[in-house]
C-alpha positions, -999 to +999 in steps of 0.1 A: -132+123+291-101+106+279-100+093+243-094+057+252-124+058+276-145+076+250-138+047+225-146+020+250-179+037+260-188+042+224-181+008+209-217-003+215-230+028+197-205+022+170-215-014+164-252-003+162-243+025+138-222+001+117-251-025+115-275+002+104-250+012+076-248-025+063-283-038+055-268-062+031-245-093+030-210-089+041-199-107+009-180-084-015-198-078-048-178-079-080-189-067-113-185-082-147-176-048-161-147-047-185-116-026-179-127-003-208-162+002-192-147+011-158-122+035-175-151+054-191-170+056-159-139+068-141-133+095-166-169+106-163-168+111-126-183+145-116-164+147-082-129+161-087-101+174-065-110+208-078-143+210-060-133+190-029-143+209+002-123+200+033-143+192+065-140+214+095-109+204+115-115+177+142-090+179+170-075+146+181-096+131+207-066+125+231-049+141+262-016+151+246+000+150+280-008+113+284-008+099+249+007+122+222-011+102+194-047+094+185-063+067+207-083+058+176-052+049+157-036+031+186-042-006+189-044-028+220-007-036+218+003+000+217+011+003+180+006+037+167-006+037+131+008+068+114+011+054+078-019+050+057-019+032+023-049+042-001-056+022-033-068+045-061-080+020-085-085-018-089-073-015-126-038-024-137-021-026-171+000-056-161-009-091-149+019-100-125+019-136-115+022-129-078-006-102-078-035-117-097-046-146-119-038-145-156-074-137-166-075-106-143-101-099-118-137-088-119-138-051-113-161-033-089-187-010-105-173+026-106-202+037-082-190+014-054-154+028-057-143+058-036-148+091-054-120+117-054-138+136-027-141+105-006-105+096-009-096+132+002-121+132+030-109+100+045-072+111+040-080+144+059-096+125+087-067+101+092-041+130+089-060+149+116-056+119+139-019+116+133-012+100+101+019+116+086+026+094+056+003+083+028+011+059+000-011+058-031-014+023-045-036+002-069-040-017-091-018+008-109-024+042-093-009+062-123-036+052-146-062+070-126-068+102-145-069+125-114-039+112-096-021+144-100-050+164-085-052+140-056-015+143-048-017+181-050-047+181-026-030+157-002+000+180+001-022+207+014-031+187+045-015+201+076+005+175+093+011+152+063+048+149+058+050+124+030+031+114-001+043+084-018+034+062-049+040+025-057+039+019-094+046-006-120+066+021-138+048+017-172+036+053-173+062+068-150+087+084-173+060+104-191+041+115-159+070+119-134+078+157-140+041+165-133+041+141-104+070+160-089+054+193-095+023+181-077+044+172-047+052+136-049+079+127-022+087+091-027+085+064-054+085+027-052+088+010-087+081-028-093+107-045-113+110-083-111+135-091-137+163-074-156+159-098-185+133-084-210+118-117-220+116-130-183+101-096-173+073-102-199+068-137-186+064-126-150+040-097-157+024-113-188+027-079-207+054-059-225+069-027-210+104-036-196+121-006-214+093+018-202+100+007-166+138+012-169+132+046-184+110+054-155+137+045-130+162+066-148+139+096-149+133+093-112+171+093-106+174+122-130+148+142-111+166+138-078+145+111-061+168+095-035+165+068-030+145+054-058+131+022-043+129-009-066+104-037-054+114-071-066+094-101-056+116-131-057+102-165-068+121-197-072+125-209-107+118-174-120+142-148-108+163-159-079+192-163-102+192-124-106+199-114-071+234-104-078+225-085-108+199-065-089+225-057-062+249-045-089+223-019-098+230-001-066+267+005-073+265+037-092+228+048-087+209+060-056+186+030-057+173+009-029+165-026-042+140-043-021+137-082-022+103-092-012+095-127-001+067-143-022+033-140-003+001-158-007-029-139-020-061-152-037-054-162-073-016-162-073-011-199-068+013-195-039+034-224-030+060-228-002+085-243-026+084-211-048+093-189-018+129-178-014+135-168+022+154-138+034+182-159+049+187-178+016+189-146-004+212-129+021+236-160+021+237-159-017+245-122-018+272-125+009+290-151-011+297-123-036+300-094-011+311-109+022+316-074+037+280-065+032+270-041+060+237-041+080+222-006+083+204+008+112+165+007+106+138+028+122+114+012+147+086+008+121+107+001+090+094-030+071+128-036+053+160-051+068+185-028+049+220-035+038+248-018+019+278-030-001+307-007+010+314+019-016+281+014-035+259+045-039+227+028-032+215+000-008+194-031-006+166-043+016+146-074+024+109-075+031+105-106+053+068-109+058+069-147+056+100-160+072+106-132+098+075-111+103+077-075+115+041-075+129+053-062+163+062-028+149+035-025+122+023+011+119+002+007+086-034+007+078-049+001+043-080+015+025-090-004-006-102+012-037-139+003-028-135+020+006-128-009+030-104-005+060-080-033+064-059-033+095-037-062+084-025-070+050-030-108+056-062-104+075-096-110+059-114-088+083-126-055+066-150-027+075-166-004+048-157+032+055-174+041+022-208+029+033-204+048+067-193+080+049-221+078+024-246+074+052-239+109+063-218+098+094-199+125+113-161+125+117-167+112+152-189+083+142-163+074+114-135+076+140-155+052+164-156+026+136-120+031+128-110+029+165-130-003+169-114-019+139-079-009+150-086-021+184-094-056+171-060-059+152-042-091+162-007-092+176+006-108+144-005-126+113-013-164+113+020-176+097+027-184+062+011-218+061-022-206+077-025-174+057-018-195+026-052-213+034-072-182+043-096-165+021-083-130+011-084-107-019-060-109-048-032-084-041-045-060-069-077-056-050-059-048-017-035-022-028+001-035-032 
């Protein structure tokens, strides 16, 4: 029986199974645990990558001659989801204004977060179905003690081409040699200002020079390009656009300007958002010969290059010019929920299903049902600003 038919026939069983796994409220439970308490619990975990046992290989449930990609990861609009983002922790050592409220967020108890074994089990399942790129996020993923072990184990998965990390860069310089040895392929580093005092205002912590050291270390170790993520907010850093572009002159950097997006607790306001077109117009006043580069079909960034510069720049236009039609990304939160859309508030707990003793096929039926419900595009900037969603730090940004 073809995979698509198998999914349709099994959705009723999947819904029944899902209900059986969720004999509690759908409301997400937060803990009042402190960051220190969660850190102690994380270090005390008994499940490590060293004792992770891979599950028997499950062949893709597809007819390769008809559809050379898993039907479970293909939505009703034909989008194939080969890119998985996994949040390793809810904790972060910064308090970025666009990511979370100043007081931080309540953390989920350690026992409700995915263990190392569960992270790797889910990663293996998705890779077997066609995922070839995994990005580790947080919170701040580099503060998870076993991040090196997780990367090393991910690199053993047959079919996985790329392991990437998005980091705030505070711990990067110290850890990067070991990260490279573990097999890390790509790095995205958050940097929202080139002015130390302004940096501290945006992230509500010190650490500017540590981030710059991390960027230099990444270049030194041969990462090319080193991607710099800059969230542009009116009244804060839109006056630094040209300075950021100048960074790409002599270094293999890709500075990515990200439109300010609404999430719970970040006090999003349309007036604070600087659109892609406004940014582009400002940059072209300085460099009128700015060249548009060809992008891949699933690339999120619109990329450009100043002729003669070593690096390039990109724009993440989620708000003013969405790229939903080519979206190939799925997200797993640190507490094990699958989000098929960054701006959607619909989630399904893979953690609960996994802990119930579900088979790979039962898990895939749930994943396939969730992917199948993915909407054509998000609701638009004004609608999503009114929707209930997690703070960015609890999604995996």
